[in-house]
TIVEX-540891 format. One record per residue (C-alpha): residue in one letter; x, z, y. Coordinates in steps of 0.2 Angstrom, whole numbers, padded with zeros to 4 digits, always signed. Each point is the difference from the previous one (the first is absolute). Layout:
N
AXZY/...
END
This chain:
169
M+0000+0000+0000/T+0007-0005+0017/P+0001+0014+0013/P-0013-0002+0014/E+0013-0002+0013/L+0008-0015-0009/T-0016-0010-0002/A-0003-0014+0012/P-0015+0002+0012/A-0015-0011-0004/P-0001-0016+0010/V-0013+0000+0014/A-0012-0013-0003/Q-0003-0012+0014/C-0018-0005-0004/C-0006-0007+0017/A+0006-0013+0012/I-0008-0001+0017/P+0003-0018+0005/S+0007-0004+0017/L-0012-0004+0014/T-0014+0011-0008/T-0011+0006+0014/V-0001+0019+0003/E-0014+0009+0010/L+0008+0014+0010/E-0005+0013+0013/F+0009+0011+0012/V+0003+0018-0004/D+0009+0004+0016/A-0006-0006+0018/A+0011-0012+0009/S+0000-0005+0019/S+0009-0011+0011/R+0000+0014+0013/T+0011+0012-0011/A+0008-0010-0014/K+0018-0005-0001/S+0009-0013-0009/G+0005+0007-0017/D-0014+0012-0001/I-0007+0002-0018/I-0019-0001-0002/K-0008+0006-0016/I-0012-0012-0008/R-0010+0001-0017/L-0008-0013-0012/A-0018-0001+0005/E-0006-0009-0015/P+0008+0000-0018/L+0012-0014-0003/T-0006-0009-0016/V+0009-0013-0010/D-0011-0009-0013/G-0014+0012+0002/R+0011+0016-0003/I+0004+0012+0013/I+0019+0000+0002/V+0001+0011+0016/P-0014+0012+0004/A-0008+0001+0017/G+0008+0014+0010/T+0018-0004-0004/T+0011+0003+0015/G+0013-0010+0009/A+0008-0004+0017/A-0002-0012+0014/E+0014-0001+0014/V-0002-0002+0018/I+0010-0016+0005/Q-0004+0000+0018/A-0011+0010+0012/S-0003+0000+0018/K-0014+0009+0010/A-0011-0008+0013/R+0008-0003+0017/M-0005-0003+0018/M-0006-0017+0005/G-0012-0001-0015/K+0014-0002-0013/A-0007+0004-0017/G+0008+0012-0013/E+0007-0007-0015/L+0002+0007-0018/T+0009-0009-0014/M+0001+0008-0017/A+0006-0006-0017/A-0006+0007-0017/R+0015+0005-0010/Y-0006+0006-0017/L-0012+0010-0011/E+0008+0012-0012/M-0007+0004-0017/E+0009+0011-0013/G+0017-0003+0009/V-0002-0019+0001/R-0001-0007+0017/I-0011-0015+0001/P+0007-0010+0015/L-0013-0007+0013/K+0000-0014+0013/R-0012-0010+0011/F-0008+0016+0008/Q-0016-0003+0009/F-0010+0013+0009/G-0010-0007+0014/R+0005-0002+0018/S+0019+0000+0003/S-0002+0002+0019/G-0012+0010+0011/R-0012-0008+0013/S+0009-0009+0013/N-0006+0003+0018/T+0011-0013+0008/T-0014-0011+0007/E-0009+0016+0007/T+0016+0006+0008/M+0003-0017+0009/I-0018+0000+0006/A+0001+0018+0006/T+0017-0003+0008/A-0007-0015+0010/L-0016+0010+0005/I+0008+0017+0004/G+0018-0003+0001/L+0014+0011-0007/P-0012+0013-0009/G-0006-0014-0011/M+0017+0000-0008/L-0003+0018-0007/I-0012-0007-0013/S+0006+0004-0017/G-0002-0010-0017/G-0007+0008-0016/N+0010+0009-0014/I-0002-0003-0018/D-0006+0015-0010/V-0002+0000-0019/A-0010+0014-0007/P+0003+0008-0017/G-0012-0009-0012/A+0002-0017+0009/R+0001-0014-0013/A+0014-0013-0002/N+0007-0011-0013/A+0017-0007-0006/V+0007-0009-0015/V+0012+0005-0014/A+0017-0007+0006/R+0007-0003-0018/E-0005+0002-0018/T+0001+0019-0004/F-0001+0008-0017/I-0010+0017-0002/A+0004+0010-0016/S-0018+0004-0004/P-0017-0005+0007/V-0014+0012+0005/T-0011+0003-0015/Q-0017-0002+0009/Q-0009-0016+0002/P-0005-0007+0017/N-0017+0003+0007/P-0009-0017-0001/T-0007+0003+0018/E+0018+0001+0007/G+0011-0014+0005/G+0016-0002-0009/N+0015-0012-0002/
END
């Protein structure tokens, strides 16, 4: 009989491939705002709907991950809108990072008031230049989507089957 410390560990089965470009539905866990965000800030996200492959849930809803602020600028005088650009980086399940790309979450810039500023400046002079544009505010729970950046293998799928009323990939 071989002593336990000399036996090789059992190989981890890589049962499930998540194809590249699989769409994932996400939601923000943390709030983000063009008013306060800085380049490099990490924003927590989670999977809003289970990720399925061939009808099997591979990654359950609620799996967390990260998005990164790429560029942020708050609204400024003369009607300049705030801007907030983020990139979805990954979801993480059982120590495996599922890389993401093509993050879309709605507007990427606030409301521009440039036209109103020009009209107000023409009508009332210098005080019209004090009009500010709008900021981007993303609340927790706001929905977004991205795609899997490259084929990724998960060791074991979730055992439950998807609800037929829910969307899946």
